[in-house]
C-alpha positions in Angstrom: 7.0 -17.7 30.0 8.7 -14.9 32.0 11.8 -16.1 33.8 11.2 -14.4 37.2 11.7 -16.7 40.2 10.7 -16.4 43.8 11.7 -18.5 46.8 9.3 -19.1 49.7 10.8 -19.7 53.2 9.2 -20.9 56.4 10.4 -21.6 59.9 12.0 -25.1 60.3 9.9 -27.1 62.7 11.6 -30.5 62.3 8.8 -32.0 60.2 9.7 -30.6 56.7 11.3 -33.0 54.3 12.7 -31.4 51.1 13.7 -33.0 47.8 17.3 -34.1 48.0 19.0 -35.4 44.9 22.2 -37.3 44.8 24.0 -37.7 41.4 24.8 -41.4 42.1 21.2 -42.2 43.2 19.9 -40.5 40.0 22.4 -42.4 37.9 21.4 -45.7 39.5 17.7 -44.9 38.8 18.4 -44.6 35.1 20.8 -47.5 34.7 18.3 -50.0 33.3 17.0 -47.5 30.8 20.6 -46.5 29.8 21.6 -50.1 29.3 18.5 -50.9 27.3 18.6 -48.0 24.9 22.3 -47.1 25.1 21.8 -43.3 25.1 22.3 -41.1 28.2 20.3 -38.3 26.5 17.3 -40.6 25.9 17.6 -42.1 29.4 17.5 -38.6 31.0 14.6 -37.6 28.7 12.6 -40.7 29.8 13.4 -40.0 33.4 12.0 -36.5 33.0 8.9 -38.0 31.5 8.2 -40.6 34.2 9.6 -38.9 37.3 11.4 -40.7 40.1 12.0 -40.7 43.9 14.8 -38.9 45.6 17.0 -40.4 48.3 14.4 -39.4 51.0 11.7 -41.3 49.2 10.0 -38.1 48.0 8.6 -38.5 44.5 9.5 -36.0 41.8 6.6 -35.7 39.4 7.3 -36.5 35.8 6.5 -34.3 32.8 3.9 -36.8 31.6 1.9 -36.4 34.8 2.2 -32.6 34.7 1.1 -32.5 31.1 -2.0 -34.5 32.0 -2.8 -32.1 34.8 -2.5 -29.1 32.4 -4.8 -30.8 29.9 -7.3 -31.6 32.6 -7.1 -28.0 34.0 -7.8 -26.6 30.5 -10.7 -29.0 29.9 -12.3 -28.1 33.2 -12.2 -24.4 32.5 -13.6 -24.8 29.0 -16.4 -27.0 30.2 -17.4 -24.7 33.1 -17.4 -21.2 31.5 -19.3 -19.3 28.8 -17.9 -16.3 26.9 -21.4 -15.0 26.4 -21.2 -13.6 29.9 -19.0 -10.8 28.6 -22.0 -9.2 27.0 -24.6 -10.4 29.5 -22.7 -8.5 32.2 -22.4 -5.3 30.2 -26.0 -5.5 28.9 -27.4 -6.1 32.4 -25.6 -3.0 33.7 -26.9 -0.9 30.8 -30.4 -2.2 31.4 -30.1 -1.1 35.1 -29.0 2.4 33.9 -32.1 2.6 31.6 -34.4 1.3 34.4 -33.1 3.9 36.7 -33.7 6.6 34.1 -37.3 5.3 33.5 -38.1 5.4 37.2 -36.8 8.9 37.4 -39.1 10.0 34.6 -42.0 8.3 36.2 -41.2 10.1 39.5 -41.1 13.5 37.7 -44.5 12.9 36.1 -46.0 11.9 39.4 -44.6 14.9 41.1 -45.9 17.2 38.4 -49.4 15.7 38.8 -49.3 16.1 42.5 -48.3 19.7 42.2 -51.6 20.8 40.7 -49.8 22.9 38.1 -51.5 21.9 34.8 -48.9 23.6 32.6 -46.1 21.9 34.5 -47.9 18.6 34.2 -48.3 18.9 30.4 -44.7 19.9 29.8 -43.4 17.2 32.1 -45.6 14.5 30.5 -44.5 15.5 27.0 -40.8 15.5 27.9 -41.2 12.2 29.7 -43.0 10.6 26.8 -40.3 11.8 24.4 -37.6 10.4 26.7 -39.3 7.1 27.2 -39.6 6.8 23.4 -35.9 7.4 23.0 -35.2 4.7 25.5 -37.6 2.4 23.7 -35.7 3.0 20.5 -32.2 2.2 21.8 -30.2 0.0 19.5 -30.3 -3.7 20.4 -26.5 -4.2 20.1 -24.2 -3.1 22.8 -22.1 -0.7 20.8 -25.3 1.0 19.4 -26.8 1.2 22.9 -23.7 2.8 24.3 -23.7 5.3 21.4 -27.4 6.1 21.9 -27.0 6.6 25.6 -24.0 8.8 25.1 -26.2 11.1 23.0 -29.2 10.8 25.4 -29.9 13.7 27.9 -30.4 12.0 31.2 -33.0 13.2 33.6 -31.7 11.2 36.5 -28.3 12.3 37.9 -28.0 8.8 39.4 -28.5 7.1 36.0 -26.0 9.5 34.4 -23.4 8.8 37.1 -23.9 5.0 36.8 -23.6 5.3 33.0 -20.4 7.4 33.2 -18.9 5.0 35.7 -19.7 2.1 33.5 -18.1 3.8 30.5 -15.0 4.5 32.5 -14.9 0.9 33.7 -15.3 -0.4 30.1 -12.7 2.0 28.7 -10.3 0.9 31.4 -10.8 -2.8 30.7 -10.6 -2.3 26.9 -7.5 -0.1 27.1 -5.8 -2.5 29.5 -6.6 -5.5 27.2 -5.7 -3.7 24.0 -2.5 -2.3 25.2 -1.3 -5.4 27.1 -2.6 -4.4 30.5 0.0 -1.6 30.7 -2.6 0.7 32.2 -2.7 -1.3 35.4 -1.4 1.7 37.3 -4.2 4.0 36.0 -7.0 4.7 38.4 -9.1 6.4 35.6 -8.9 6.9 31.9 -8.9 10.7 31.8 -8.1 12.7 28.7 -4.6 13.5 30.2 -3.9 9.8 30.8 -5.1 8.8 27.4 -2.8 11.4 25.8 0.1 10.2 28.0 -0.7 6.6 26.9 -0.6 7.6 23.3 2.8 9.2 23.8 4.1 6.1 25.5 2.8 3.8 22.8 4.3 6.1 20.1 7.7 6.1 21.8 7.5 2.3 22.3 6.8 1.8 18.6 9.8 4.1 17.8 12.0 1.9 20.1 10.9 -1.2 18.2 11.8 0.5 14.9 15.2 1.5 16.3 15.7 -2.2 17.3 14.9 -3.3 13.8 17.5 -0.8 12.4 20.1 -2.3 14.9 20.1 0.9 16.9 20.1 0.9 20.7 16.9 2.2 22.2 16.9 4.3 25.4 15.1 1.8 27.6 16.2 3.5 30.8 14.9 6.9 29.8 11.7 5.3 28.6 11.1 3.6 32.0 11.8 6.9 33.8 9.0 8.5 31.9 6.5 5.7 31.7 7.5 3.1 34.3 4.2 3.6 36.2 2.4 1.9 33.3 4.4 -1.3 33.9 3.7 -2.9 37.3 5.7 -6.0 36.2 8.9 -3.8 36.5 10.7 -5.3 33.5 14.5 -5.2 33.6 15.0 -4.7 29.9 13.1 -4.1 26.7 13.1 -7.8 25.8 11.3 -8.7 29.1 8.7 -6.0 28.6 8.0 -7.0 25.0 7.6 -10.6 25.9 5.1 -10.0 28.6 3.2 -7.5 26.3 3.1 -10.0 23.5 1.8 -12.8 25.7 -1.1 -10.6 26.9 -1.9 -9.2 23.5 -2.0 -12.7 22.2 -4.4 -13.6 25.0 -6.6 -10.7 23.9 -6.5 -12.0 20.3 -7.4 -15.5 21.6 -10.4 -14.0 23.3 -11.6 -12.5 20.0 -10.8 -15.8 18.1 -12.8 -17.8 20.7 -16.0 -15.7 20.3 -18.7 -16.3 17.8 -18.7 -13.9 14.8 -21.7 -12.0 16.4 -19.9 -11.8 19.8 -16.7 -10.6 18.1 -18.5 -8.0 16.1 -20.2 -6.7 19.3 -16.9 -6.4 21.1 -15.1 -4.7 18.3 -18.0 -2.3 17.8 -18.0 -1.5 21.5 -14.3 -0.9 21.4 -14.6 1.5 18.5 -17.4 3.3 20.3 -15.5 3.7 23.6 -12.0 4.3 22.1 -12.9 7.0 19.7 -9.4 8.4 19.5 -8.2 6.9 16.2 -4.6 7.8 16.9 -4.7 5.6 20.0 -6.2 2.8 18.0 -3.5 3.2 15.3 -0.7 3.0 17.9 -2.2 -0.1 19.5 -2.6 -1.8 16.1 1.0 -0.8 15.2 2.3 -2.3 18.4 0.3 -5.5 17.8 1.8 -5.9 14.3 5.3 -5.4 15.7 4.9 -7.9 18.5 3.4 -10.5 16.1 6.5 -10.3 13.9 8.8 -10.5 16.9 7.0 -13.4 18.7 5.3 -15.4 15.9 5.1 -18.6 18.1 2.9 -17.2 20.9 -0.3 -18.6 19.4 -1.8 -15.5 17.9 -4.3 -17.7 16.0 -5.3 -20.0 18.9 -8.9 -20.2 20.0 -10.9 -22.1 22.7 -14.3 -23.8 22.5 -16.1 -22.8 25.7 -19.1 -25.0 26.4 -20.0 -24.3 30.0 -22.8 -22.4 31.7 -21.0 -20.0 34.1 -20.9 -16.6 32.4 -17.6 -14.6 32.5 -17.5 -10.9 32.8 -15.3 -8.9 30.4 -12.5 -8.6 32.9 -12.9 -12.3 34.0 -12.8 -13.4 30.3 -9.6 -11.5 29.7 -8.0 -13.0 32.8 -9.2 -16.5 31.8 -7.8 -16.3 28.3 -4.4 -15.1 29.8 -4.5 -18.2 32.1 -5.3 -20.5 29.3 -2.5 -19.0 27.3 -0.1 -19.7 30.2 -1.3 -23.3 30.3 -0.7 -23.7 26.6 2.8 -22.1 26.9 3.8 -24.3 29.8 2.4 -27.4 28.1 4.4 -26.6 24.9 7.6 -26.0 27.0 7.3 -29.2 28.9 6.4 -31.3 25.9 9.4 -29.9 24.0 11.9 -30.4 27.0 14.4 -32.9 25.6 16.9 -32.4 28.4 16.9 -31.1 32.0 18.5 -27.8 31.1 15.4 -26.8 29.1 13.3 -26.8 32.3 15.3 -23.8 33.5 13.2 -21.7 31.2 10.0 -22.4 33.2 8.5 -19.6 35.3 8.3 -21.5 38.6 5.9 -19.1 40.1 3.4 -19.5 37.3 4.0 -23.3 37.3 3.2 -23.3 41.0 -0.1 -21.4 40.3 -1.1 -23.8 37.6 0.2 -27.2 38.9 0.9 -26.8 42.7 3.9 -26.6 45.0 5.0 -30.2 44.4 5.1 -29.9 40.7 7.1 -26.6 40.9 9.6 -28.2 43.3 9.9 -31.2 41.0 10.6 -28.9 38.0 13.2 -27.0 39.9 15.0 -30.1 41.0 14.8 -31.9 37.7 16.3 -28.8 36.0 19.5 -29.5 38.0 19.9 -33.2 37.0 22.4 -32.7 34.2 24.4 -30.3 36.3 24.5 -32.8 39.2 25.7 -35.6 36.9 28.3 -33.4 35.3 29.7 -32.2 38.6 29.9 -35.8 39.8 32.0 -36.6 36.8 29.5 -39.1 35.4 28.6 -37.3 32.1 30.1 -34.5 30.0 28.6 -32.1 27.5 30.2 -32.2 24.1 28.8 -29.7 21.7 25.4 -29.8 23.3 25.3 -33.6 23.4 25.6 -35.4 26.7 28.1 -38.4 26.9 29.2 -40.8 29.5 32.6 -40.2 31.0 35.0 -43.1 31.9 33.8 -42.7 35.5 30.2 -42.9 34.3 30.9 -46.1 32.4 32.4 -47.7 35.4 29.5 -46.6 37.5 27.0 -48.2 35.1 28.8 -51.5 35.5 29.0 -51.2 39.3 25.3 -50.4 39.4 24.5 -53.4 37.3 26.8 -55.6 39.4 25.2 -54.4 42.7 21.7 -54.9 41.3 22.4 -58.5 40.3 24.2 -59.3 43.6 21.4 -57.7 45.6 18.9 -59.8 43.6 20.8 -62.9 44.3 20.8 -62.1 48.0 17.0 -61.5 47.9 16.5 -64.8 46.1 18.9 -66.5 48.6 20.8 -67.9 45.7 24.0 -67.4 47.6 26.1 -64.6 49.3 29.1 -63.3 47.4 30.9 -60.5 49.2 33.9 -59.4 47.2 36.5 -57.0 48.5 39.6 -55.4 47.1 42.9 -56.8 48.1 46.5 -56.0 47.3 47.8 -56.2 43.7 49.1 -59.6 42.8 47.3 -61.5 45.5 43.8 -62.9 45.9 41.8 -63.7 49.1 41.7 -67.3 50.1 38.8 -66.8 52.7 41.0 -68.1 55.5 43.1 -66.5 58.2 46.4 -67.0 60.1 48.4 -65.2 62.8 50.4 -62.4 61.4 54.1 -63.1 60.8 56.8 -60.7 59.7 56.7 -60.4 55.9 53.1 -61.3 55.4 50.9 -58.9 53.4 49.1 -56.9 56.0 45.5 -58.0 55.0 44.2 -57.5 58.5 41.1 -59.4 59.5 39.5 -56.8 61.8 36.9 -59.1 63.4 39.2 -61.9 64.4 41.9 -59.4 65.5 39.6 -57.7 67.9 38.2 -61.0 69.1 41.8 -62.1 69.9 42.4 -58.9 71.9 39.2 -59.3 73.9 40.0 -63.0 74.6 43.5 -61.9 75.8 42.7 -58.8 77.8 39.0 -59.1 78.6 36.2 -56.7 77.7 36.2 -52.9 78.0 36.5 -49.9 75.8 38.9 -49.0 74.2 40.2 -52.4 73.0 43.9 -52.5 73.5 45.6 -54.3 70.6 49.0 -56.1 70.7 51.0 -57.5 67.8 50.1 -61.0 68.9 46.4 -60.2 68.3 46.9 -59.5 64.6 45.3 -62.1 62.4 45.5 -61.7 58.6 43.8 -63.3 55.6 45.6 -66.0 53.8 46.4 -65.2 50.2 47.5 -67.2 47.2 49.5 -66.0 44.2 47.1 -64.8 41.6 45.8 -67.2 38.9 44.9 -65.5 35.7 41.7 -66.1 33.8 41.0 -64.8 30.2 37.4 -64.6 29.2 35.5 -63.4 26.1 31.9 -62.7 26.6 29.8 -63.3 23.4 26.7 -61.2 23.5 23.8 -61.9 21.1 22.6 -58.6 19.6 20.2 -60.1 17.1 16.7 -58.7 16.8 15.1 -61.6 18.7 16.8 -60.5 21.9 14.6 -57.3 22.5 11.6 -58.9 20.9 11.7 -61.6 23.6 12.7 -59.1 26.4 16.1 -60.8 26.7 18.3 -57.8 25.7 18.4 -55.8 29.0 19.2 -58.8 31.3 22.0 -59.9 28.9 23.5 -56.4 28.6 23.3 -55.9 32.4 25.2 -59.2 32.8 27.9 -57.9 30.4 28.3 -54.6 32.3 28.3 -56.4 35.6 30.9 -59.0 34.5 33.1 -56.2 33.2 32.7 -54.3 36.6 33.5 -57.4 38.6 36.6 -58.3 36.7 38.0 -54.8 36.4 37.5 -54.1 40.1 38.1 -57.4 41.8 40.4 -59.3 39.4 42.3 -56.5 37.6 44.9 -58.8 36.1 42.2 -60.9 34.4 41.3 -60.3 30.8 37.8 -59.7 29.5 37.0 -59.3 25.8 33.5 -58.6 24.5 32.1 -59.7 21.1 28.7 -58.7 19.9 27.1 -60.8 17.2 24.0 -60.7 15.0 24.3 -61.1 11.2 28.0 -60.6 11.6 30.2 -60.2 14.8 32.4 -57.4 16.0 34.6 -56.7 19.0 33.2 -54.3 21.5 35.4 -52.1 23.8 34.3 -51.8 27.4 33.7 -48.1 27.0 31.2 -48.9 24.1 29.1 -51.2 26.2 26.7 -48.6 27.7 25.7 -47.4 24.3 25.5 -50.8 22.6 22.1 -51.6 21.3 20.6 -54.5 19.3 21.0 -54.7 15.5 18.0 -54.3 13.3 18.9 -57.3 11.2 18.1 -60.9 11.2 20.8 -63.5 11.7 22.7 -65.2 14.6 26.3 -65.6 13.4 28.0 -67.6 16.1 30.7 -68.8 13.7 32.0 -65.3 13.1 31.8 -64.5 16.8 33.8 -67.7 17.7 36.5 -66.7 15.2 36.9 -63.2 16.7 36.8 -64.6 20.2 39.5 -67.1 19.4 41.8 -64.4 17.9 41.3 -62.3 21.0 42.2 -65.1 23.4 45.2 -66.2 21.3 47.0 -63.1 22.6 46.2 -63.9 26.3 47.6 -66.2 28.9 46.1 -68.2 31.7 42.9 -70.3 31.6 40.7 -69.3 28.7 37.0 -69.4 28.3 34.1 -68.1 26.2 30.8 -67.2 27.8 28.1 -67.1 25.2 24.6 -65.5 26.0 22.1 -66.2 23.3 18.4 -66.9 22.7 18.7 -68.4 19.2 20.5 -71.1 17.2 23.0 -70.3 14.5 21.3 -69.0 11.4 24.2 -67.2 9.7 27.8 -67.8 8.8 30.7 -66.4 6.7 31.2 -68.3 3.5 34.8 -69.0 2.2 34.3 -66.1 -0.3 33.7 -63.7 2.6 29.9 -63.3 2.1 27.3 -63.6 4.8 24.9 -66.5 4.4 21.6 -66.4 6.3 18.7 -68.9 6.5 16.0 -69.6 9.0 15.4 -72.3 10.1 19.1 -73.1 10.3 20.6 -75.3 7.6 23.3 -78.0 8.0 25.8 -75.8 6.2 25.6 -73.0 8.9 25.6 -75.5 11.8 28.6 -77.4 10.5 30.5 -74.1 9.8 29.8 -73.1 13.4 30.8 -76.4 14.9 34.1 -76.4 12.9 34.9 -73.1 14.7 34.0 -74.7 18.0 36.4 -77.5 17.2 39.2 -74.9 16.6 38.5 -73.3 20.0 38.6 -76.7 21.7 42.0 -77.5 20.2 43.3 -74.2 21.5 42.2 -75.0 25.1 39.2 -72.6 25.1 36.3 -73.7 27.2 32.8 -72.6 25.9 30.0 -72.1 28.5 26.6 -71.3 27.0 23.8 -69.5 28.7 20.6 -70.0 26.8 17.5 -67.8 27.1 14.2 -69.2 25.9 15.8 -72.2 24.3 14.0 -73.7 21.3 14.4 -77.3 20.3 16.8 -76.3 17.5 18.9 -74.4 20.0 18.9 -77.2 22.6 20.1 -79.7 19.9 22.8 -77.4 18.7 24.1 -76.6 22.3 24.2 -80.3 23.1 26.5 -80.9 20.1 28.6 -77.9 21.1 29.0 -79.1 24.7 29.8 -82.7 23.6 32.5 -81.4 21.3 34.0 -78.7 23.6 33.3 -80.3 27.1 31.9 -76.9 28.1 28.8 -76.5 30.2 25.3 -75.4 29.1 22.7 -73.5 31.3 19.1 -73.1 30.4 18.1 -69.8 32.0 15.5 -67.1 32.0 15.9 -63.3 31.9 15.3 -63.3 35.7 18.0 -65.8 36.5 20.6 -65.1 33.9 22.7 -62.8 36.1 22.6 -65.3 38.9 23.9 -68.1 36.7 26.6 -66.2 34.9 28.1 -64.3 37.9 27.9 -67.2 40.3 29.4 -69.6 37.8 32.3 -67.2 37.0 33.1 -66.8 40.7 32.9 -70.5 41.4 35.2 -71.2 38.5 37.7 -68.7 39.9 37.6 -70.6 43.3 38.1 -73.9 41.6 41.2 -72.4 39.9 42.5 -71.3 43.3 41.9 -74.7 44.8 43.7 -76.4 41.9 46.7 -74.0 42.3 46.9 -74.7 46.0 46.7 -78.4 45.6 49.6 -78.3 43.1 
């Protein structure tokens, strides 16, 4: 589609609400999709498909909805109209010309009889009889009828005038359709105009030949001589050729959509009206050049009209142009794999076909990638979008906020976490400020002290004795490894997204609120592997069978061996151990689990226990086999087990982690 854009403005009356996009709101909208599939490009693509709401609550239509509107619009047109009207309209006007001529002949005969002149009566009746016979013998097809009437000597000046006007009108429509509607500025198709059009077409074809020879055509000079033929006012040769190709393709689609009989009639009519063979040759040459330059414009497309409303020739040409625009917009939207591709949409035409809301949605969605890049959340590397470190952190913060918000909604408990100074941790208690204390001022209690001392009034006057600060304790360090089940059963049971969201949230919580803590991440399926935090957003499940906890415990134990402080493993899984590494280094898998795999896994649990590593297990959809295994694990390790669901997993993991941190603080203070 042409890339011209217009902006419509209206006076502000206080009621208008426009689309307003914020990069962080958009990013939050796609967080779940990004976590589930692990691909920012795919997440953006799905957001484009489904649409979303902006920060004002206004909905941006998705491409899927727009495509359905286009398909419905095409179907309604095809079921309403009939191309046969192209000929009905022309045939009816020709019949009216013939009827006018017959009435004129009858009037002449009547006048001759009334004159009393016998000779005049005989001659008039003879001429009238011959003319009536000629009219009776007119060819039944349109092209033949036009040819016969062109040779006919009209008696009626009115009939002759109407016929000439009809021929001029048909020539105008045919010329405009055949030469890409370039003759829109022509008020009539005179011999001078036809010659000028031939000259224009010949020069245009020469320009195309120059382009093919890598020569530079004189487009400016061409427009000075023939610019009145182009009401679209193209800025360069490429724009002109694209518009011409689209319209000539629409004309070809009109021919393709007709029955063989209809097509033969139209082509015969064109040959009869456009007798100048040089003009036809120039038009055909232009069509061949445009076909080779724009092969993807659907030159072979056709439409099956099944309605009853007839279309005139001009209406049919316009309808096929409109259907071509629908096809092109549909293809562009269907092929849009990223927001930048939507910048190619002609918003004015999209507005005509889909409405104002859809056009605004397309315009705003085309800016999504730019907004996210400017916010520093994504970056474009060789045409592929990737998360930046800031984007990775934001995904974790969104996951953390979402889980805490859900816990608040569920009244599971309130957990407000704030940053404090490095090396200290809040103790959720206050004391009067003393010189040398960290200045962790408690605003609420400080102002309360000032009001109690000096009374109400604004502004509140603060004095040093009013200062009250939060107590802090020296930081206790916790080292955690999160073991995340990536086996195929996780997505099959809808457990993958909640588990990955917990992993991102836990990483965001520790890195922002407990920066001296350690968090390692190990993913496991048939085998296990360490995952870096920056890999988490793009981590997906493995298309293999096997839940190798033994290997995951081995890697987790090695990671924790290099850390200090209290040590724990948090394992999130929905299945019992079904795979392990044999002494020879091979992977052994069997389902249901066999004693060999369970024993190898429990031996690794024993090694973790001897090294002071506590294992807390969060089970999703626990089976009897999993329950039995976890009971043995907890008995051996003295860790805790939680039977959870995808909806409550985040509550359990985050609340348990925070509560364990508080217990560590209490133990430190008591000692």
